[in-house]
C-alpha positions as CSV (number, residue, x, y, z in Angstrom):
1,M,3.1,-8.2,48.3
2,K,3.1,-7.4,44.3
3,E,-0.5,-9.2,44.4
4,Q,-1.7,-7.2,47.6
5,I,-1.5,-4.0,45.7
6,L,-2.5,-4.7,42.3
7,K,-6.1,-5.5,43.9
8,L,-5.8,-2.3,46.2
9,C,-5.2,-0.7,42.4
10,K,-7.9,-2.8,40.6
11,R,-10.4,-1.7,43.6
12,L,-9.5,2.6,43.5
13,N,-9.2,2.1,39.6
14,D,-7.4,5.5,39.2
15,F,-5.4,7.2,41.9
16,S,-2.0,9.0,42.5
17,I,0.8,8.0,44.3
18,E,0.0,9.9,47.6
19,E,-3.6,8.5,47.8
20,I,-2.1,4.6,47.1
21,E,0.4,5.5,49.5
22,T,-1.9,6.1,51.9
23,I,-4.1,3.4,52.1
24,S,-1.3,0.6,51.7
25,E,0.4,2.4,54.4
26,L,3.6,1.5,52.5
27,D,6.4,4.1,52.4
28,S,7.5,5.3,49.2
29,D,10.7,3.5,48.5
30,E,8.7,0.1,48.8
31,L,5.3,1.2,47.2
32,M,7.4,2.9,44.1
33,P,9.2,-0.3,42.7
34,I,5.4,-2.5,42.8
35,I,3.8,0.3,41.0
36,S,6.6,0.2,38.1
37,E,6.7,-2.9,37.6
38,L,2.5,-3.1,37.2
39,V,3.1,-0.5,34.8
40,A,5.3,-2.4,33.0
41,D,3.0,-5.4,32.9
42,N,0.9,-3.3,31.2
43,L,-1.8,-3.9,34.2
44,L,-1.6,0.2,35.5
45,L,-1.5,2.9,33.0
46,V,0.0,6.1,34.2
47,R,-1.0,9.6,32.8
48,H,-0.6,12.9,34.3
49,N,0.9,11.6,37.6
50,R,-2.2,9.3,38.2
51,Y,-2.2,5.9,37.8
52,Y,-5.3,4.0,35.9
53,F,-6.4,0.4,36.5
54,I,-6.4,-1.3,33.1
55,K,-9.5,-3.6,32.9
56,K,-9.4,-6.7,31.0
57,N,-10.9,-6.5,27.9
58,K,-12.3,-10.1,26.6
59,K,-15.4,-10.0,24.8
60,R,-14.2,-7.6,22.0
61,T,-10.9,-8.4,21.5
62,A,-11.7,-12.3,21.4
63,G,-9.2,-13.9,18.7
64,L,-6.7,-11.0,18.8
65,P,-3.7,-10.9,20.8
66,L,-3.6,-11.2,24.5
67,M,-2.0,-7.4,24.8
68,F,-5.9,-6.1,23.4
69,Q,-7.2,-7.9,27.0
70,Y,-4.9,-5.3,28.8
71,H,-6.2,-2.0,27.4
72,S,-9.5,-0.1,27.6
73,N,-11.3,0.4,24.8
74,E,-10.5,4.3,25.0
75,I,-6.7,3.8,25.1
76,I,-7.1,1.2,22.0
77,D,-9.3,3.8,20.4
78,F,-5.9,6.4,21.1
79,M,-3.7,4.1,19.3
80,I,-5.8,3.1,15.9
81,K,-6.4,7.0,15.6
82,G,-2.7,7.8,16.1
83,F,-1.6,4.9,13.5
84,C,-4.5,6.3,11.4
85,S,-3.0,9.7,11.6
86,D,0.8,8.9,11.4
87,V,1.1,10.1,14.8
88,D,4.6,9.0,15.5
89,V,5.0,7.0,18.5
90,K,7.3,9.2,20.7
91,T,4.2,11.7,20.5
92,M,2.1,9.2,21.3
93,I,3.7,8.7,24.4
94,N,3.9,12.1,25.4
95,L,0.4,12.5,24.9
96,F,-1.6,9.6,26.4
97,G,1.5,8.5,28.9
98,I,1.5,4.8,26.9
99,G,4.4,3.0,27.5
100,K,7.4,2.8,24.0
101,N,6.8,-1.0,24.3
102,V,3.1,-0.8,24.0
103,M,3.1,1.4,21.2
104,D,5.5,-0.3,19.5
105,K,3.7,-3.6,19.8
106,F,0.3,-2.2,18.5
107,Y,2.0,0.0,15.9
108,S,3.6,-3.5,14.6
109,Y,0.5,-5.5,14.7
110,F,-1.9,-3.0,13.1
111,R,1.3,-3.1,10.1
112,N,0.7,-6.8,9.9
113,I,-2.9,-7.3,9.7
114,L,-2.7,-4.6,6.5
115,Y,0.7,-6.5,5.2
116,E,-1.2,-10.2,6.1
117,K,-4.4,-8.8,3.9
118,Q,-2.7,-7.1,1.0
119,K,-0.5,-10.3,1.1
120,A,-3.8,-12.2,0.9
121,E,-5.2,-10.6,-2.4
122,L,-1.6,-10.6,-3.9
123,I,-1.4,-15.1,-3.9
124,E,-4.9,-14.6,-5.2
125,Y,-4.0,-12.7,-8.5
126,F,-0.5,-14.5,-8.8
127,E,-2.2,-18.1,-8.7
128,K,-4.3,-16.8,-11.6
129,E,-1.8,-14.7,-13.4
130,P,1.6,-15.2,-12.2
131,K,4.3,-12.1,-12.5
132,I,8.0,-12.3,-11.9
133,G,8.0,-9.7,-8.6
134,Q,9.9,-6.8,-9.1
135,E,12.9,-6.6,-6.3
136,R,13.9,-3.9,-4.3
137,L,16.7,-3.6,-2.0
138,Y,16.5,-0.8,0.5
139,M,19.9,-1.4,2.9
140,T,19.5,-4.9,4.0
141,A,15.6,-5.4,3.4
142,K,14.8,-6.9,0.5
143,V,11.3,-6.9,-1.0
144,Y,9.2,-8.3,-4.3
145,L,6.4,-5.6,-5.8
146,Y,3.7,-6.9,-8.1
147,L,1.2,-5.4,-9.7
148,Y,-2.5,-6.4,-10.4
149,N,-5.0,-4.0,-11.6
150,H,-3.2,-1.2,-10.8
151,K,-2.8,-1.7,-7.3
152,L,1.0,-2.5,-5.8
153,Y,1.1,-5.5,-3.5
154,V,4.7,-6.1,-1.5
155,S,5.9,-9.6,-0.9
156,E,8.9,-10.2,1.7
157,K,9.5,-13.1,-0.4
158,M,9.5,-13.8,-4.0
159,L,6.6,-16.0,-5.6
160,K,7.3,-18.5,-7.5
161,S,5.5,-20.5,-10.5
162,N,6.8,-22.5,-13.3
163,Y,4.5,-20.3,-15.7
164,S,5.5,-16.2,-14.2
165,K,5.8,-13.7,-17.1
166,K,7.2,-10.1,-16.7
167,H,5.1,-7.3,-16.0
168,T,5.0,-5.0,-18.8
169,E,6.8,-1.8,-20.0
170,E,3.6,-0.1,-18.6
171,E,3.1,-2.4,-15.3
172,R,6.9,-1.7,-14.7
173,L,6.7,2.2,-15.0
174,E,4.0,2.1,-12.6
175,I,5.3,0.0,-10.0
176,K,8.5,2.3,-10.2
177,N,6.1,5.9,-9.8
178,I,3.9,3.8,-6.3
179,Y,7.0,2.8,-5.2
180,L,9.2,5.8,-4.7
181,R,6.3,8.0,-3.8
182,S,5.6,5.4,-1.1
183,F,9.4,5.0,-0.2
184,R,9.6,8.4,0.3
185,K,7.5,8.5,3.8
186,V,9.6,5.4,4.4
187,L,13.4,6.9,4.3
188,S,14.6,6.4,7.9
189,R,17.0,3.7,9.2
190,S,14.7,2.8,11.9
191,F,12.4,1.5,8.9
192,A,14.9,-1.0,7.6
193,H,13.6,-3.4,9.9
194,R,10.5,-5.2,9.0
195,F,11.0,-3.2,5.5
196,N,8.4,-4.9,3.9
197,L,5.4,-4.3,6.4
198,H,6.6,-0.3,6.6
199,L,6.0,0.2,2.7
200,S,3.1,-2.0,2.7
201,E,1.3,0.3,5.3
202,E,2.1,3.5,3.1
203,I,0.9,1.8,-0.3
204,W,-2.0,1.8,1.5
205,K,-2.4,4.7,3.2
206,W,-1.8,6.5,0.4
207,G,-5.6,8.3,-1.4
208,K,-7.1,7.5,1.9
209,D,-8.4,9.7,4.5
210,Y,-8.6,10.1,8.2
211,K,-11.8,8.4,8.0
212,Q,-11.5,5.8,5.5
213,R,-8.1,4.3,7.6
214,Y,-9.7,4.3,10.7
215,S,-13.0,2.3,9.3
216,A,-10.9,-0.1,7.7
217,I,-8.6,-0.8,10.7
218,K,-11.9,-1.1,12.7
219,H,-13.1,-3.3,10.5
220,L,-10.0,-5.3,10.4
221,L,-9.8,-5.6,14.0
222,F,-13.1,-6.3,15.3
223,A,-15.6,-7.3,12.6
């Protein structure tokens, strides 16, 4: 029955519960659990009491996690814009009817690609000029900070080399200032999990306006 309802949803594309009840000739008690399951499976999107079939988007999302295929370009763009505008998950859910699990996964993925990008840059610098990371602890989460060309980098683990040198006094002061500026936005218990991702996100966002953030994220995802 679930497959039959899914095919009907695909044919209708967008619909209300009353409309699909009439067409499917199923009672609400039988239909609603199926609809709810399709929403949970990211096959339907509900917004303002209407349901929308989520078309797979293979071409644009090649090389990206499977979840990108189950959301329209419009919804993915909303989530990118929300992330770049510092709109929290709860507000995005209220505005667009996107499930919390979906929002958490996409926001986490955006943070992860930012972290991995800056980590790759850090390793390039470190291999040429190894330095001893400055340790920072937030609750039970630990990160290591490195400064190169006045840019702060974050690593979840200490980078090791037999030739590592300490940061200079001026560098340590600069690390402290950049870290405290970014750390203020991470002061929440919910951010203790994957602290390295949230910290690198705030460091990356600093000094960039919305257009710069949006353009950079789109390039990382789709270039």
